[in-house]
N, C-alpha and C positions, 0 to 999 in steps of 0.2 A: 504494500500500500504506500509506504514512504517513497519507494523508488518511482512508482507511477505518479504520485502526487508531485514530487519535485521535478522529475525529468520529462513528464508528459503534460500533466494538467496545468502546472504553474509556469510553463515556459513563456507564454505570452504575457502573463501578469508580471513575471520577473523582468521581461523586456520593457514593459511599461514603467516599472519602478526605475529602471536605468534612465528612461526618458525623463522621468520626474526629476531625478537628481541632476541630470545634465542641464535641464531647463532652469532649475533653481540655481545652479552654478553660474548661469549667465546674469543673475541679478546683480552681481558685483559691478557690472558695467552699466547698469541702468541708473539714470540720474533723475528721471521724471516719474512721478506717481502713475501717470497715464501709461507709461511703458510697463511698469510693474503690473498694473491692472490688466493690461492687454495680455501679458504673459500668463497671468492666472486664468483669466476668462477664456482665452482662445486656445491655450495649450494645456495648462495643468488640470483644470477642472474636467475637460473632456477626457484626458488620460485617466484620471481617477475614476470617473464614471464608467469608462470602458473596463477598467480593472474590476470594479464592483459588479458589473454585468457578467464578466467572465467568471468571477468567484461564485456567482449564483449557480453556475453550471457544473461546478466541481463538487462531487459527492464522494468523499473518501469512505472506504468500507469499514475502517476501524474507528472506535471512539477517540483514540489517542490522536489520530491525524485530523479527525473532525474538530477537535478542540484547538489544534494548532491552526487549522484553516480559519476557525472562528476568530482567533486572535488577529490573523492577517486582515480579516474583514474589518475589525475594529481599527487597525492601523489605517486602512484606506478611508474609513468613515471619519477618523480624526483629521487626516490630511484634507479631506473634502471640507469639513467644518472650518479648519484653519485657513485654507485658501479662500473660502467664501468670505470669512470675516476680514481677511487682509484685503480682498478686493473691495469690500464695502468701505474699509478704512481708507483705502486709496481715494475713493470717491468723496467720502465725508470728512476726512482728515481728523476723525475722532480717535484720540489716543486710546481710549478705553476699548474700542473695537479692534484697533491694531494690536493692543496687548492681548486681547482675548484670542485673536488669530494666532499670534506667536505662541501663546500658551498651548493651544490645540496642536500646533506643529511639534512642539516639544513633547506633548503627550504621545503623538504618533511615533516619534523616535524612541520613546521609552517602551511603547508597545512593540515596536519592531525589534528592540533588543530582547524583550521577553520571547517573542516569536522565534528569533534566531537561537536563543538558548534552548528552547523547547525542541527545536529541530535537531540541534546538536545532541541533546540527551537521547532522542529517539534513534538517531543515526548511530 
């Protein structure tokens, strides 16, 4: 189940994660809020939504892998909430909204660490 999950079912989702990290890496060069908002709205949120759709189609056969997959779903949901809040913050310039978005992205990274540790344990 773990082999199928990692090497078959998650390949496109993992490729999407690489796209997310690559896009976020371009933020260092952005100087305008409008450019950051465009990156989030036109690139990141669609990638996260695609990952969430693909994750719905993955049905591991063991409870252990189901739990790991559920953690990854939470990672993507946290990314989505964080990106949406940052996008809104770019438009409104409300510090509270931007902070909430940043906090959600930090939550996503914490969940991703938990996901990776669970995978290592099973592997």
